[in-house]
C-alpha positions as CSV (number, residue, x, y, z in Angstrom):
1,M,12.2,15.5,7.2
2,A,10.9,15.4,10.8
3,A,14.4,14.7,12.0
4,G,15.5,18.2,10.8
5,I,12.8,19.7,13.0
6,V,13.6,17.4,15.9
7,G,17.3,18.3,15.7
8,R,16.3,21.9,16.3
9,V,14.1,21.3,19.3
10,D,15.0,23.5,22.2
11,P,15.9,21.5,25.3
12,K,13.5,23.7,27.2
13,L,10.7,22.4,25.2
14,T,11.6,18.8,26.0
15,D,11.8,19.8,29.7
16,A,8.5,21.5,29.5
17,V,6.8,18.4,28.0
18,V,8.4,16.0,30.5
19,S,7.5,18.4,33.4
20,A,3.9,18.7,32.2
21,L,3.5,14.9,32.0
22,E,4.8,14.6,35.5
23,Q,2.2,17.0,36.9
24,R,-1.0,15.8,38.6
25,P,-3.8,15.5,36.1
26,D,-5.5,18.7,37.4
27,E,-2.3,20.7,36.8
28,R,-1.2,18.9,33.6
29,E,-3.6,20.4,31.1
30,G,-2.2,24.0,31.3
31,R,1.3,22.8,31.2
32,L,0.7,20.6,28.2
33,R,-1.2,23.4,26.4
34,D,1.9,25.6,26.8
35,A,4.3,22.8,25.6
36,V,2.1,22.2,22.6
37,A,2.0,25.9,21.8
38,M,5.8,26.0,21.9
39,L,6.0,22.9,19.6
40,L,3.6,24.4,17.1
41,G,5.6,27.6,17.0
42,L,8.7,25.5,16.3
43,V,7.0,23.6,13.5
44,M,5.5,26.7,11.9
45,S,8.9,28.3,11.9
46,A,10.5,25.4,10.0
47,P,11.1,25.7,6.2
48,R,8.1,24.8,4.1
49,E,9.6,21.6,2.8
50,Q,10.0,20.3,6.3
51,R,6.5,21.3,7.2
52,T,5.2,19.6,4.1
53,D,7.1,16.4,5.0
54,L,5.7,16.5,8.5
55,A,2.2,17.2,7.2
56,V,2.2,14.4,4.8
57,V,3.4,11.9,7.4
58,L,0.7,13.0,9.9
59,Y,-1.9,12.8,7.1
60,Q,-0.7,9.3,6.1
61,R,-1.0,8.1,9.7
62,D,-4.6,9.6,10.0
63,L,-3.4,12.1,12.7
64,L,-4.5,15.1,10.5
65,T,-7.2,15.5,8.0
66,R,-6.3,16.5,4.5
67,T,-7.3,20.1,5.2
68,E,-5.4,20.3,8.5
69,A,-2.3,18.8,6.8
70,R,-2.4,21.2,3.9
71,R,-2.8,24.1,6.2
72,L,0.2,22.9,8.3
73,A,2.2,22.7,5.1
74,G,1.0,26.1,3.9
75,L,-0.2,24.6,0.6
76,T,-3.4,24.7,-1.5
77,A,-5.4,21.5,-1.7
78,W,-4.0,20.7,-5.2
79,D,-0.4,21.5,-4.2
80,F,-0.7,19.3,-1.1
81,Q,-2.1,16.5,-3.3
82,R,0.9,16.7,-5.5
83,A,3.2,16.8,-2.5
84,A,1.6,13.8,-1.0
85,A,1.7,11.9,-4.4
86,A,5.4,12.8,-4.8
87,R,6.0,11.1,-1.4
88,S,4.0,8.0,-2.5
89,V,1.0,8.8,-0.3
90,G,-2.3,7.9,-1.9
91,S,-5.5,9.9,-2.1
92,D,-8.8,9.4,-0.7
93,Y,-10.1,12.7,-2.1
94,E,-13.8,12.4,-3.0
95,I,-16.4,14.6,-4.7
96,A,-17.6,15.8,-1.3
97,D,-14.1,16.9,-0.5
98,L,-14.0,18.9,-3.7
99,E,-17.3,20.5,-3.0
100,Q,-16.2,21.5,0.5
101,E,-13.0,23.0,-0.9
102,L,-15.0,25.0,-3.4
103,Q,-17.4,26.3,-0.8
104,Q,-14.5,27.3,1.5
105,S,-12.8,29.1,-1.5
106,K,-16.0,30.9,-2.3
107,A,-16.5,31.9,1.3
108,L,-13.0,33.3,1.4
109,G,-13.5,35.2,-1.9
110,L,-10.9,33.1,-3.6
111,W,-13.2,31.7,-6.3
């Protein structure tokens, strides 16, 4: 899962994060933004299964919303729900969530 992604982390990324954290607060923001952009690029280039694992873990820990997690995984709402259930992560999906998904799908011309 995430260990597969971590194993591929470029040492330059680690150095960039450490260097950014060592900066004065007024200089830190730009450096952290660059490090996060590098990290996001790494995550998005990972195989879908690893992105799904990471997305489910971040969703389970309330670090991402369901929509953010499914987008990270590159899955539809229903496919993300199945992936989460397969990893024994419960659902808090409510009618309001379904209505929002339908509105978004209609706005994108998918429904």
